[in-house]
Each structure stands twice: as C-alpha cells, then as structure tokens.
N, C-alpha and C positions, 0 to 999 in steps of 0.2 A: 443060853441060846448062842450059837456061833455068830461070828461077824457077818458072814454071808447070809445066814438065816435072818438076822436082823435087817440086813439090806432088803432082802426079798419081801419082808413083811411091811416095809415102809409104804405109806400112801404116796401116790405119784407126786403130790405137791412138795412133800419132804425130800424126795429124790431130786426134784428140780432145785430146791433150795441148796442141797448139798453140792450139786453140780456147779451152781453159781458160786458158792463159797469156795469150792476147790479151785476154781479158775480165776478168782480175784486175788489181788495182791494185798488186800486189806487183812490185818492180823485178826486172829480169832476173837480177840477182846475188843475189836473196833465197835464203837457205838454208832457208826454211820449206817444209814440204811443201805440195803443192797438190792437194787432192782425191785423196790417195793417191799422187801422183807426187812424186818427190824431185828436188832440184836436178840431180843427175847425169843424170837422165832427159832433161834439156833441153840438155845440153852440146853435142850435135852438131846442135841445131835452132835455137839462138838467132840465128845469123846469117841463116838462112833466114827466120825469123819477122820479123826487122827488115826484110829486103828485101820480104817479102810485105805488111807493114803499109803500106809506101809504094807498092808497085807494084800490088797487087790485093787490098786487104783484103776486098772482097766475096767473093773466092774462098773464103777461110777460112770466113766466116760462112755463105754459102749452101750450099756443098758439104758442110760438116761437119754443119750442122743438118739438111739434107735427108737425109744418110746416117743420122744418128742416129734420125730419126723415121720413116724409110721403112718399116721392118718393123712398127712399132707401129700405123700407120694402115691397114695392109692385112692383112685376115684371109683365109686360104685355107681352102676346104672341098672335100671330095669331094661330088659330086652324083650322084643316080641317080633315074630316073623309073620309076614303077610305073603301068601302064595297066590300068584296070578292063575286064574282059570279062564275068564272071559273078559272082553273089553268092558270096562266100567261095571264090573260085578260088585259084590258087597265085601270084597276081600282086601280092598286097597287101603293105603295109609290115609289118604285124604278123606275117605269115607269113615274110617275109624275116628279121625279127629273131629269130623262133623257130627258124630254121634257121642261126643264127649268121651272118647276112648271106650266106646261100647256101653256106656251107662244109660243111654236113651235110645229109643227106636227111631225117632224122627231125625232125619239128616238136616243140618243147617250148614250152609256154606261157611267153611271155617275162616274165610277172609272177612265175611260179614261179622262173625263173632270174635274177630281179632285173635284167633288162635294161630293163624298164619298171616303173613303180609304179602300181598300180590302187588307187583309194580309192573309198569309198561314203559318202554322207552319213549313213547309219545302219548299224547292224549288219544283216546279211542274214538274212532268215527262211529262205530256201532258197539252196543253193549257196554260193559264195564270191566274193571279188573276182576270182579267176582265171577262174571260169566265166563272168563277165560279158564276157570277151573271148575265150571259147573258140571252138573250131571245130566243135563238135557240140552238138546240143540237149540241155539238161538243165533241170531246174526251178531257176531262179535269179532271186531277186527280193528287193527291199529290204523294210524294215518299212513299215507303212502310215502314212507321214508326208508332209505337204505339202512340195512343192518338193524331192522326192528327186532325187539325182543320182549319177552314176558318172563318175569322172575318171581319165584316163590321162596319166601324166607320162612323156614319151619321153626325158627327160634332155637330153643334148647333141644328140640327133637333132631337127632342125627340119623341119617338113612344110608344104608349100603344097599343100593338098588339091584334088583334082578330083572325087572321088567318095568316099562312105562307105557302109558296109553295117551293118545291125543284124539280130539274130535275136530273135524273141519268146521269153521265158523262163518261161512258165508251162505247167502240165501239162494244160491244156485250152484251148480256143479262147475264152479269157476274159482279162480284166485286161490286154489288150494296149495298148501305147502309142498314144495318139492326139494328145496335145498336148505337144510337147517342143521344146527348142532344142538345136542343136549349137553349142557355144561353144569359142573358142580363146583361149589366153594365150601371149603372146610370151615368149621366153627371159629377157628382162630386164624383164618387166612383171608387175604384180600385178593388172591389170585383165582381166576376161573380156570378149571381143567376140563378138557373135552372128554366126555364120557362116551358119546356116540355121535358120529357124523353121518348125515344122510345126503345123498346126491342124486338128483333126478328121480326122486321117490314119487310113486304114483298111487300109493295106497289110499290116500284121502281124496280121491278123484270123484266125489259125489257130495251132494248137499247132506250135511250131517254125518258123513262117513267117519268111522272110527278105525284106528289101527293101533297095534301094540308091538313092541320090539323088546328083544332081550338086551340086557346090559351085562357087560363083563367088567366088573370092578370089585376091588376089595377095600375100597375107601369109603368111609362114612362122610357124608356131606350134610350140611344144614341149610344150604341154599341151592336151588336149581334154576336154570333158565333155558328157555327155548329161544335161539337166536337165528333169524333168517339171514344167512350170509350171502345169498344170491336170490334172484327173483323167483316168484311163484310161476305158475304155468302160463300166465298172460303174455309176457312177464311184466310184473310191476312189484311193488314192495309192501303191499298190504299183508300184514300178518294176521291170518284168519284162524281164530282158535276159540272154541267154545267148550273145551273140556281137557283136563289133564288129570292123570292118576298115576301113582307110582307104587311099586311093590318091592318087598325085600325085608331086610332086618332093620329094626329101629332100636336106638338107644335113647332113653329119656329119663 
C-alpha cells in the first residue's frame, strides 16, 4: 500500500495524533505524553510519519486541519416558510409555535408555555404580556409612559420576516397605535435595527381592529419589538396591543 493510501485509510484520531506529533519538538522516542496521547499510541505510526514528512508533509497539514475545522465552520438549520394570507390566519409563526410546531391542533399561547418570552417596558394597566401576542381581542395596554414597547424573544428560532400583523388592544375605538416602529435584533447582537416605521397610521382605528404590513428585509432576527415613539391618537402614551403575528422564513 502506498504512503498516501495508508494516510487515507487512517482513522481520524490517528491523523490527529500524527498532526500533533509532526508539530511538536519532542523526539519520536520521547516517553512524555502529548496532548493526552502516550508513546505507545504512536508505535505503529512512527515509520509512516517519517515517510510522510519527506513525501507529502502538506497532506498531513491540509487534510488534518481541514477535517478538524470542517464541522466548526458550518452550522446547519432546519428552515420553514410561512406565507401570509389573512390577518391572524393559521399560517403565522407564533401560531406554529403555539401548536408545538404543528404537532398538536389546539393552540397555546407560546409565552405561557415558555416557548417565547414577551416583555413590556412597563407594568401593564390592562391584560398581560401574553395577551399582547394573543389571538383574540382583549383589553391589553401598557402604562402611560413615553417610548412604551413590547418585545418578543424567539430564543433559538430566527426569522426573516415578510409580513407582520397587529391587533388594537383597547376597549373602545380610541388610544390606537399611530406612530411606532417594528425593530429586530439578531441572535448575537445587542443592537436594535428598524425594520419598518409607521407615522400617523390609522389602520387600527377601531376596537379590536387588525392590520398587516409587508416587511422588506433580508436579515434573520431572533427578537422583535413594537415601540411607540410618539403618541397614539389621543395623544397619550398607552401602548394598546392584543395581538402580534409574523410571517416569513424561520431557521431553527
């Protein structure tokens, strides 16, 4: 068998041992351990290493280093696409998560089941953090504080959005969102990026009214927040929200 054929036939752990031995200054007959390998581990490899050093040293370096780093540099994900049809239909990502990724038929609010984490900038005057991403209208709103926001952390699920939907969360056709931003944060980032900005929007101008908007982004985010940067229609600073849904491509 040729030297290269012998190299190719070696198990990965033997290639690693040879690579370590090739790059150490310890003599071949050293009795000292080498990164957890003992002298006896090299007994049947020393001659092969001597031949390889003269014949094709690049084979050891390139093949072993490449094999060592191959899996580290390549992350694999499952992907799935969710297409918007109607406001709060059954095609959204939060609906999918609330049905255990389609495994069950009954929807459970994913904030209640700890699949996502919903936060608000202040304690809520009506409703709860879960009702802010609910699927039915309830009275759900923040305290009257400037720059109020609601945030959803999807954990390891990353989303490249195409559409998102909101539902007004006040018990009359009043205090509806007019000026807000949808922002996103990457999985390994601490910076919020503006995905879409709304100014003097009147879509949510009724009790329980819903609205949906297109998103133009090629970025995957794991956190989203709705932040009211100016007053609602009154104007005051109550953030009234009893529904959120998002569509697009997920990596998980």
